[in-house]
N, CA, C and O atoms as a DFTB+ gen file, in Angstrom:
448 C
 N C O
     1  1       3.108     -13.389      19.395
     2  2       2.594     -13.418      18.050
     3  2       3.551     -12.616      17.165
     4  3       3.850     -11.458      17.457
     5  1       4.022     -13.225      16.103
     6  2       4.863     -12.479      15.174
     7  2       3.971     -11.762      14.180
     8  3       2.892     -12.251      13.843
     9  1       4.410     -10.614      13.713
    10  2       3.586      -9.798      12.821
    11  2       4.263      -9.659      11.465
    12  3       4.790      -8.593      11.149
    13  1       4.260     -10.697      10.674
    14  2       4.812     -10.632       9.331
    15  2       3.704     -10.226       8.376
    16  3       2.602     -10.773       8.417
    17  1       3.995      -9.290       7.542
    18  2       3.013      -8.868       6.542
    19  2       3.193      -9.695       5.278
    20  3       4.306     -10.087       4.928
    21  1       2.115      -9.945       4.624
    22  2       2.121     -10.649       3.357
    23  2       2.473      -9.643       2.273
    24  3       1.651      -8.797       1.921
    25  1       3.691      -9.729       1.741
    26  2       4.164      -8.771       0.760
    27  2       3.254      -8.700      -0.461
    28  3       3.028      -7.616      -0.998
    29  1       2.736      -9.824      -0.900
    30  2       1.877      -9.854      -2.083
    31  2       0.610      -9.039      -1.857
    32  3       0.113      -8.417      -2.796
    33  1       0.082      -9.025      -0.658
    34  2      -1.150      -8.286      -0.372
    35  2      -0.922      -6.789      -0.265
    36  3      -1.872      -6.013      -0.376
    37  1       0.311      -6.370      -0.053
    38  2       0.593      -4.967       0.189
    39  2       1.299      -4.246      -0.954
    40  3       1.462      -3.027      -0.898
    41  1       1.715      -4.962      -1.978
    42  2       2.429      -4.361      -3.098
    43  2       1.633      -4.542      -4.378
    44  3       1.112      -5.625      -4.643
    45  1       1.538      -3.485      -5.171
    46  2       0.904      -3.565      -6.481
    47  2       1.898      -3.055      -7.512
    48  3       2.553      -2.034      -7.301
    49  1       2.008      -3.763      -8.624
    50  2       2.921      -3.390      -9.699
    51  2       2.091      -3.037     -10.927
    52  3       1.146      -3.745     -11.275
    53  1       2.454      -1.938     -11.575
    54  2       1.701      -1.445     -12.727
    55  2       2.702      -1.103     -13.826
    56  3       3.696      -0.422     -13.573
    57  1       2.444      -1.570     -15.034
    58  2       3.304      -1.223     -16.166
    59  2       3.219       0.270     -16.415
    60  3       2.147       0.861     -16.287
    61  1       4.323       0.876     -16.764
    62  2       4.357       2.317     -16.988
    63  2       4.015       2.723     -18.403
    64  3       4.508       3.739     -18.893
    65  1       3.172       1.938     -19.074
    66  2       2.824       2.235     -20.467
    67  2       2.384       3.679     -20.624
    68  3       1.588       4.189     -19.835
    69  1       2.901       4.320     -21.635
    70  2       2.610       5.726     -21.892
    71  2       1.108       5.978     -21.957
    72  3       0.397       5.330     -22.725
    73  1       0.635       6.912     -21.157
    74  2      -0.771       7.286     -21.191
    75  2      -1.624       6.678     -20.097
    76  3      -2.682       7.224     -19.785
    77  1      -1.206       5.556     -19.493
    78  2      -1.984       4.932     -18.425
    79  2      -1.628       5.579     -17.087
    80  3      -0.451       5.744     -16.766
    81  1      -2.641       5.942     -16.315
    82  2      -2.389       6.536     -15.001
    83  2      -2.832       5.572     -13.913
    84  3      -3.654       4.687     -14.152
    85  1      -2.283       5.749     -12.719
    86  2      -2.701       4.943     -11.583
    87  2      -3.205       5.860     -10.468
    88  3      -2.746       6.991     -10.313
    89  1      -4.149       5.346      -9.709
    90  2      -4.733       6.070      -8.585
    91  2      -3.857       5.819      -7.363
    92  3      -3.694       4.676      -6.937
    93  1      -3.304       6.866      -6.809
    94  2      -2.399       6.743      -5.659
    95  2      -3.126       6.757      -4.326
    96  3      -2.488       6.646      -3.279
    97  1      -4.431       6.889      -4.340
    98  2      -5.205       7.040      -3.102
    99  2      -4.951       5.917      -2.105
   100  3      -4.882       6.176      -0.903
   101  1      -4.810       4.686      -2.566
   102  2      -4.654       3.563      -1.649
   103  2      -3.195       3.263      -1.296
   104  3      -2.932       2.385      -0.475
   105  1      -2.252       3.973      -1.900
   106  2      -0.842       3.694      -1.636
   107  2      -0.264       4.654      -0.614
   108  3      -0.612       5.835      -0.587
   109  1       0.615       4.141       0.221
   110  2       1.348       4.986       1.151
   111  2       2.661       5.448       0.549
   112  3       3.196       6.489       0.932
   113  1       3.182       4.673      -0.395
   114  2       4.396       5.062      -1.091
   115  2       4.368       4.497      -2.499
   116  3       3.724       3.480      -2.758
   117  1       5.069       5.159      -3.402
   118  2       5.116       4.709      -4.791
   119  2       6.475       5.058      -5.380
   120  3       7.032       6.122      -5.109
   121  1       7.006       4.131      -6.204
   122  2       8.251       4.382      -6.919
   123  2       8.080       3.968      -8.378
   124  3       7.259       3.114      -8.709
   125  1       8.872       4.592      -9.232
   126  2       8.947       4.236     -10.642
   127  2      10.337       3.660     -10.854
   128  3      11.331       4.276     -10.469
   129  1      10.415       2.471     -11.471
   130  2      11.687       1.789     -11.682
   131  2      11.848       1.497     -13.167
   132  3      10.893       1.113     -13.842
   133  1      13.078       1.684     -13.673
   134  2      13.355       1.393     -15.072
   135  2      14.835       1.067     -15.226
   136  3      15.677       1.608     -14.509
   137  1      15.146       0.175     -16.173
   138  2      16.541      -0.156     -16.465
   139  2      17.186       0.935     -17.310
   140  3      18.412       1.034     -17.357
   141  1      16.383       1.748     -17.974
   142  2      16.912       2.857     -18.767
   143  2      16.525       4.170     -18.093
   144  3      15.886       4.172     -17.041
   145  1      16.906       5.257     -18.691
   146  2      16.565       6.564     -18.121
   147  2      15.052       6.672     -17.997
   148  3      14.323       6.326     -18.927
   149  1      14.587       7.142     -16.870
   150  2      13.145       7.226     -16.625
   151  2      12.577       8.430     -17.355
   152  3      13.120       9.534     -17.303
   153  1      11.483       8.187     -18.029
   154  2      10.772       9.253     -18.725
   155  2      10.151      10.182     -17.682
   156  3      10.338       9.988     -16.481
   157  1       9.448      11.141     -18.122
   158  2       8.863      12.125     -17.217
   159  2       7.730      11.533     -16.383
   160  3       6.908      10.765     -16.882
   161  1       7.705      11.904     -15.109
   162  2       6.629      11.522     -14.203
   163  2       5.646      12.689     -14.163
   164  3       6.013      13.819     -13.842
   165  1       4.387      12.390     -14.495
   166  2       3.355      13.418     -14.485
   167  2       2.293      13.070     -13.459
   168  3       2.033      11.896     -13.198
   169  1       1.674      14.100     -12.872
   170  2       0.674      13.910     -11.818
   171  2      -0.528      14.817     -12.061
   172  3      -0.456      15.808     -12.788
   173  1      -1.641      14.436     -11.422
   174  2      -2.873      15.208     -11.559
   175  2      -3.796      14.913     -10.386
   176  3      -3.659      13.888      -9.718
   177  1      -4.736      15.818     -10.141
   178  2      -5.777      15.582      -9.143
   179  2      -6.999      14.917      -9.768
   180  3      -7.877      14.437      -9.051
   181  1      -7.062      14.886     -11.101
   182  2      -8.207      14.350     -11.825
   183  2      -7.736      13.221     -12.733
   184  3      -6.726      13.362     -13.423
   185  1      -8.454      12.108     -12.739
   186  2      -8.086      10.945     -13.540
   187  2      -8.051      11.273     -15.034
   188  3      -8.996      11.834     -15.587
   189  1      -6.944      10.910     -15.663
   190  2      -6.772      11.036     -17.112
   191  2      -7.059      12.431     -17.661
   192  3      -7.535      12.568     -18.788
   193  1      -6.774      13.463     -16.874
   194  2      -7.018      14.820     -17.348
   195  2      -6.082      15.784     -16.623
   196  3      -5.764      15.582     -15.452
   197  1      -5.649      16.817     -17.310
   198  2      -4.856      17.893     -16.713
   199  2      -3.566      17.417     -16.043
   200  3      -3.233      17.898     -14.959
   201  1      -2.840      16.495     -16.651
   202  2      -1.570      16.038     -16.087
   203  2      -0.477      17.058     -16.367
   204  3      -0.456      17.692     -17.422
   205  1       0.424      17.207     -15.413
   206  2       1.584      18.079     -15.573
   207  2       2.782      17.419     -14.909
   208  3       2.629      16.525     -14.077
   209  1       3.958      17.861     -15.279
   210  2       5.182      17.288     -14.718
   211  2       5.179      17.446     -13.204
   212  3       4.816      18.497     -12.676
   213  1       5.589      16.387     -12.516
   214  2       5.668      16.441     -11.048
   215  2       6.726      17.458     -10.631
   216  3       7.774      17.573     -11.267
   217  1       6.447      18.182      -9.575
   218  2       7.389      19.154      -9.025
   219  2       8.644      18.412      -8.564
   220  3       8.541      17.364      -7.926
   221  1       9.804      18.935      -8.876
   222  2      11.058      18.267      -8.507
   223  2      11.196      18.090      -6.997
   224  3      11.879      17.171      -6.546
   225  1      10.556      18.959      -6.209
   226  2      10.587      18.814      -4.746
   227  2       9.797      17.593      -4.271
   228  3       9.984      17.135      -3.144
   229  1       8.912      17.064      -5.129
   230  2       8.098      15.901      -4.784
   231  2       8.708      14.589      -5.286
   232  3       8.096      13.530      -5.145
   233  1       9.899      14.651      -5.866
   234  2      10.552      13.463      -6.408
   235  2      11.856      13.161      -5.681
   236  3      12.637      14.060      -5.370
   237  1      12.070      11.898      -5.421
   238  2      13.342      11.433      -4.868
   239  2      13.954      10.565      -5.959
   240  3      13.433       9.493      -6.269
   241  1      15.061      11.026      -6.543
   242  2      15.625      10.340      -7.698
   243  2      16.948       9.658      -7.381
   244  3      17.802      10.196      -6.676
   245  1      17.085       8.462      -7.923
   246  2      18.353       7.734      -7.862
   247  2      18.602       7.189      -9.256
   248  3      17.838       6.359      -9.748
   249  1      19.655       7.647      -9.887
   250  2      19.975       7.161     -11.228
   251  2      21.290       6.413     -11.187
   252  3      22.201       6.774     -10.443
   253  1      21.380       5.382     -11.981
   254  2      22.566       4.541     -12.016
   255  2      22.807       4.124     -13.466
   256  3      21.940       3.514     -14.090
   257  1      23.968       4.448     -13.992
   258  2      24.267       4.114     -15.383
   259  2      24.322       2.609     -15.626
   260  3      24.110       2.160     -16.753
   261  1      24.600       1.831     -14.594
   262  2      24.766       0.384     -14.757
   263  2      23.660      -0.450     -14.134
   264  3      23.790      -1.672     -14.057
   265  1      22.589       0.163     -13.692
   266  2      21.525      -0.606     -13.028
   267  2      20.201       0.094     -13.105
   268  3      19.940       0.863     -14.030
   269  1      19.368      -0.174     -12.132
   270  2      18.015       0.380     -12.115
   271  2      18.029       1.866     -11.791
   272  3      18.819       2.341     -10.976
   273  1      17.144       2.574     -12.443
   274  2      16.895       3.979     -12.151
   275  2      15.578       4.033     -11.387
   276  3      14.600       3.401     -11.784
   277  1      15.553       4.787     -10.293
   278  2      14.386       4.799      -9.417
   279  2      13.988       6.240      -9.114
   280  3      14.833       7.089      -8.830
   281  1      12.686       6.496      -9.182
   282  2      12.139       7.783      -8.754
   283  2      11.021       7.501      -7.762
   284  3      10.095       6.749      -8.066
   285  1      11.100       8.092      -6.586
   286  2      10.038       8.009      -5.599
   287  2       9.200       9.274      -5.654
   288  3       9.743      10.368      -5.811
   289  1       7.887       9.143      -5.527
   290  2       6.997      10.304      -5.529
   291  2       6.446      10.507      -4.126
   292  3       5.872       9.587      -3.543
   293  1       6.618      11.713      -3.579
   294  2       6.149      12.006      -2.225
   295  2       5.155      13.162      -2.210
   296  3       4.869      13.724      -1.152
   297  1       4.637      13.512      -3.359
   298  2       3.704      14.627      -3.456
   299  2       2.289      14.252      -3.052
   300  3       2.031      13.135      -2.603
   301  1       1.379      15.197      -3.218
   302  2       0.008      15.004      -2.751
   303  2      -1.017      14.799      -3.869
   304  3      -2.210      14.679      -3.590
   305  1      -0.580      14.757      -5.109
   306  2      -1.526      14.552      -6.212
   307  2      -2.087      13.136      -6.162
   308  3      -1.441      12.235      -5.626
   309  1      -3.268      12.930      -6.707
   310  2      -3.934      11.637      -6.606
   311  2      -3.559      10.651      -7.711
   312  3      -3.536       9.443      -7.476
   313  1      -3.266      11.148      -8.912
   314  2      -2.982      10.259     -10.039
   315  2      -1.558      10.484     -10.544
   316  3      -1.041      11.600     -10.507
   317  1      -0.938       9.412     -11.015
   318  2       0.433       9.464     -11.506
   319  2       0.536       8.637     -12.781
   320  3      -0.097       7.589     -12.906
   321  1       1.348       9.122     -13.731
   322  2       1.643       8.336     -14.928
   323  2       3.048       8.676     -15.402
   324  3       3.605       9.716     -15.052
   325  1       3.604       7.784     -16.202
   326  2       4.922       7.968     -16.773
   327  2       4.732       8.200     -18.260
   328  3       3.987       7.470     -18.913
   329  1       5.400       9.209     -18.801
   330  2       5.264       9.521     -20.221
   331  2       6.633       9.553     -20.886
   332  3       7.660       9.563     -20.207
   333  1       6.646       9.569     -22.198
   334  2       7.888       9.678     -22.947
   335  2       8.325       8.369     -23.569
   336  3       7.643       7.350     -23.450
   337  1       9.467       8.405     -24.232
   338  2       9.965       7.257     -24.989
   339  2      10.226       6.021     -24.133
   340  3       9.981       4.903     -24.587
   341  1      10.714       6.194     -22.914
   342  2      11.069       5.049     -22.068
   343  2       9.936       4.596     -21.154
   344  3      10.145       3.735     -20.300
   345  1       8.744       5.158     -21.318
   346  2       7.622       4.817     -20.426
   347  2       7.292       3.338     -20.469
   348  3       6.970       2.747     -19.438
   349  1       7.367       2.726     -21.659
   350  2       7.026       1.307     -21.788
   351  2       8.011       0.399     -21.055
   352  3       7.702      -0.762     -20.790
   353  1       9.188       0.916     -20.728
   354  2      10.194       0.136     -20.012
   355  2      10.117       0.361     -18.504
   356  3      10.860      -0.260     -17.745
   357  1       9.234       1.235     -18.075
   358  2       9.122       1.578     -16.657
   359  2       8.064       0.729     -15.964
   360  3       7.121       0.246     -16.591
   361  1       8.243       0.558     -14.655
   362  2       7.290      -0.143     -13.811
   363  2       6.997       0.754     -12.614
   364  3       7.913       1.309     -12.006
   365  1       5.719       0.893     -12.281
   366  2       5.315       1.681     -11.117
   367  2       4.961       0.700     -10.005
   368  3       4.145      -0.202     -10.198
   369  1       5.573       0.879      -8.852
   370  2       5.344      -0.019      -7.719
   371  2       4.753       0.788      -6.573
   372  3       5.344       1.770      -6.124
   373  1       3.584       0.368      -6.103
   374  2       2.933       1.025      -4.979
   375  2       2.875       0.092      -3.785
   376  3       2.680      -1.112      -3.947
   377  1       3.042       0.639      -2.583
   378  2       3.025      -0.158      -1.365
   379  2       1.975       0.384      -0.419
   380  3       1.884       1.590      -0.192
   381  1       1.182      -0.523       0.130
   382  2       0.111      -0.157       1.068
   383  2       0.525      -0.545       2.481
   384  3       0.407      -1.705       2.876
   385  1       1.005       0.419       3.228
   386  2       1.469       0.141       4.585
   387  2       0.322      -0.188       5.532
   388  3       0.497      -0.967       6.469
   389  1      -0.840       0.390       5.298
   390  2      -1.949       0.249       6.238
   391  2      -2.921      -0.865       5.888
   392  3      -3.914      -1.058       6.590
   393  1      -2.657      -1.592       4.831
   394  2      -3.582      -2.657       4.434
   395  2      -3.098      -3.985       5.004
   396  3      -2.028      -4.473       4.641
   397  1      -3.870      -4.548       5.872
   398  2      -3.527      -5.843       6.458
   399  2      -3.980      -6.956       5.529
   400  3      -5.067      -6.868       4.957
   401  1      -3.181      -7.995       5.365
   402  2      -3.598      -9.139       4.540
   403  2      -4.857      -9.784       5.109
   404  3      -5.135      -9.667       6.303
   405  1      -5.610     -10.459       4.260
   406  2      -6.834     -11.120       4.677
   407  2      -6.549     -12.084       5.828
   408  3      -5.625     -12.893       5.748
   409  1      -7.333     -11.999       6.888
   410  2      -7.162     -12.876       8.041
   411  2      -6.107     -12.404       9.027
   412  3      -5.868     -13.068      10.035
   413  1      -5.469     -11.268       8.755
   414  2      -4.401     -10.756       9.615
   415  2      -4.995      -9.828      10.663
   416  3      -5.746      -8.912      10.330
   417  1      -4.666     -10.056      11.911
   418  2      -5.125      -9.190      12.986
   419  2      -3.950      -8.821      13.863
   420  3      -3.051      -9.632      14.087
   421  1      -3.959      -7.596      14.358
   422  2      -2.923      -7.133      15.264
   423  2      -3.575      -6.841      16.598
   424  3      -4.523      -6.060      16.673
   425  1      -3.074      -7.461      17.648
   426  2      -3.598      -7.213      18.988
   427  2      -2.798      -6.087      19.607
   428  3      -1.568      -6.091      19.578
   429  1      -3.505      -5.133      20.162
   430  2      -2.828      -4.027      20.819
   431  2      -2.249      -4.494      22.137
   432  3      -2.924      -5.174      22.909
   433  1      -1.012      -4.137      22.399
   434  2      -0.358      -4.481      23.647
   435  2      -0.263      -3.266      24.576
   436  3       0.411      -3.297      25.606
   437  1      -0.959      -2.197      24.180
   438  2      -0.944      -0.988      24.994
   439  2      -1.901      -1.155      26.172
   440  3      -2.993      -1.702      26.023
   441  1      -1.486      -0.689      27.320
   442  2      -2.307      -0.748      28.527
   443  2      -3.040       0.583      28.678
   444  3      -2.484       1.642      28.384
   445  1      -4.289       0.523      29.137
   446  2      -5.032       1.781      29.408
   447  2      -4.531       2.428      30.664
   448  3      -5.027       3.485      31.054
């Protein structure tokens, strides 16, 4: 049995419009992508309240003057949003590693 995951079932894309936050609870990983310089990434434990800049130790940044700029968030806060002038040009992509597509089953091959 081959185990291909349905990419559409495991990836969610959210516009980085200034002020909108996303709940990271269901994601195993999340990145912010933008063609221009990425605005500030803010995080919080409470929805739409008490947001602050993400700690630099919780960000994995890749910037490219000629292509996409990417920031990965590896922190433990529950909510994330992008703020600033370039927020409307940003896209937040979350991936659910543990969510199996509908009808997908994995048989264990481990022996007791």
